[in-house]
N, C-alpha and C positions, 0 to 999 in steps of 0.2 A: 788496184787491181792493174796500177800501170800507165791509169788514165789520169791527166790533170783535170781537177774538178772543173778549174776555169774554163778549159775547151768544153767540156761537156756542159756547161751550164750555157757559155756563149752559144752552143749548136743547138740547143732547141730554143733559146731565146730568140734567134735568131729565125727560126721557122715558126716562132709564136706558138708553141705548143706547151704542154705540162710534162716536166721532166723527172719527178721523182719517181715514179713508176719504171723509168727504164734504168736510174741509177739503182733501185732496189734489184732489177732482174740483175744487173751488172754484178754487184757484190755477191748475190746467191750463186750465180752460174759462173761465175770468173771471165765472163766476156758482154759484151753487148749485144741485145736482141735485135735481129731482122725485122722488119714490119711483121711479117705473119707471126713473128715470136711473141712480139709486143703486142699485139692485139689479143693473141690468144691468154696472156700473163694477165691484162687487164679483164678480158673477161672473168678468166679465174678468180680475180681478187674481186669483182664485184659480187660473184657468186655467193662469198664469203663474208661480205661485209654484215648483212643481217646477222643476230648473235639467235643461237638456238632458242627453240622456242619456250616462252617464258623465264628465258635467263635475266631480260634486264629486270621485269616484276621481280623474280625471287632472290636475286643477286646484288642487284643495285637499288632498285624502289625500296623494298622491304630492308634493306641496311643500308641506309645512308651514311655517308662519311664526308667530316670536312676536308680531307686530303684525297684528292684526285689520286696521286699515286699510290696511296693506301688501297683504295677501291681496283684501282689496276690490278696490283698484285695480287690481292683475292680473286678478281675474275680472272685470270690469267689459270690460276690453280684451279680454280672452279670445272674451266672449259676441260681440264681432264677428263671429269665425268660424262661430256657427252662425245668423246673422241672413242672410234669405232675402235683403234688401234692404238693407245696411248702410250704403251712402253716399249714398242719396235724399235729399234735403236739404226735401222736399216737406213742409208742415204737418202733413198727414195721418199721413205715415211716421214723422217725428219726433215726433208724440203718441202713435202704438203704441209707438216705443222708448222713451218716458217710462212709459207705462203699464207695461210689462213690466220696467222695470228697478227700479220702485217695489215690484211683486210681487217680484222676485227677489232685492232686497238684503237682506231681513230671512233668507232662506234660505240665502244664500251668508256673512252674518254669523254665523248660528247653527252652521252647517256647521266654518266657521274656528274658532269659538270650541272646537267640541269637539274638532276633530284638534290645537288648540294644548291643549288638556287632558291629549289624550291622549299627545303626543311628547314635549311638556316639562313636564308636572306628573304625569306615571305614572298619570293616571287612566283609567278605563276609555272604550270608544269608542262612545257613542251617537249616531247618526242618524236622525232622527225626520221624516217624511213630514209635509208641510201637509195640514190636516183641512177638508175642505170645511165650508162654514158659521159656522167662527170666525172675528173679526175679526184683522187683521194682528199687534195687539197679545198674543191669545191664542195664536196662531199662533205666534208668537215665542217666547214664555215656556213653550210646550209643548215647541218644540226644544230649548231650552238646557238642560231639565231631565233627567235621566236617567232620571227617573220619570213624566215627561210632567208632572206637577203642579204646578197653580198656583193661588191664589185669585182671585174675583173681584175683591177690592181691589186687588190687585198688576195685574192685567190693564187695571182702570180707571185706575191711574195711570199705568201705560206710557202707555195710549193719549191720556191728558192729557198727558204729556211730548211725546209724536209729533205733536198737535194745536197745541201751542203752539210747538214749534220749526221747525213746516213754512214758514212766513214768513222767507224770508230776504232779501225784498228786493234792491238791486241794490248793496248797499254795503260787504257783507262780501267776505271775500279769498276764500274759494273760489266764489262768486257772480261775483267780477269775474273771477277765473280760468279758471269757464266760459263767460264772453262773449266774454274775450278770444280762447279757441280757437275756439269756434264763429263767431265773426267772420269766419275765415280760411274758411269753408266746409269744415272738417273734419267727421268724422263725429261722429255722438253720443257714442260710446264712448270717442271720444278725448277730447273735450270734458269727459264725466262723469270719466271715469278724474284727469283731470289736476285736476279740483274735486275729487275724493277726497286727492288728493296736498296740496293747498293744507291741506284741512281735518285732515290728519294732523299739522301742523305744532304744535309747542310753545306757540305764540302764539295758535291758532286753536281748534280742536276738541279739539288736544291736551290745552289746558286742564283737559278731563272729568278725563284722568289725573293733572293735578297735585290734582284736587278728591278723589279716590278715595285719594291718597298720602296727603292729608290727614285726610281720614275715619280712615286706619289709624294714623296717629301720633295722634290724638286717643284 
């Protein structure tokens, strides 16, 4: 949107605050929010961090997957069923759906991780609900830790990663996939789920798994 990511990150680091939500607003709306707009945006995100009633039980716990991206793609498609207006492609409706998906992705991923740990790695099952007033990075770390504990340094590092990776432009595979589907006039959930499927590929987002394997080998 014409802003240097280094300037954005240095700005919120200088003010000792979390910045991903601000970057998300910028990319969706095309401009940086003022203080009131950012507060309202954060309030809206928190309102939708919790998944629809029985969603975790029916879509995640009852259908565990070894692959988090597979679980995420299926969950996004399933959210279509709980949307009161899933097919409208008006700008206002699509922005609402995108806001909700940004809020719900961390919860879906955290719950999918907990369920995978339980069913495939013989760990105890812990499902933590989002807490109002915490950033997306803080809530995510809290959700994936059995004891809900995390350090400020961890949260700030995750927030930095989220902000740095938020801009996808139009050249990568998952963004291209989303644009191909959305150009047909299909619903938001179908387009985003397809993008997640593309991101799962080992030559795209799956490269992160290769990095983790390399860390373990080293």
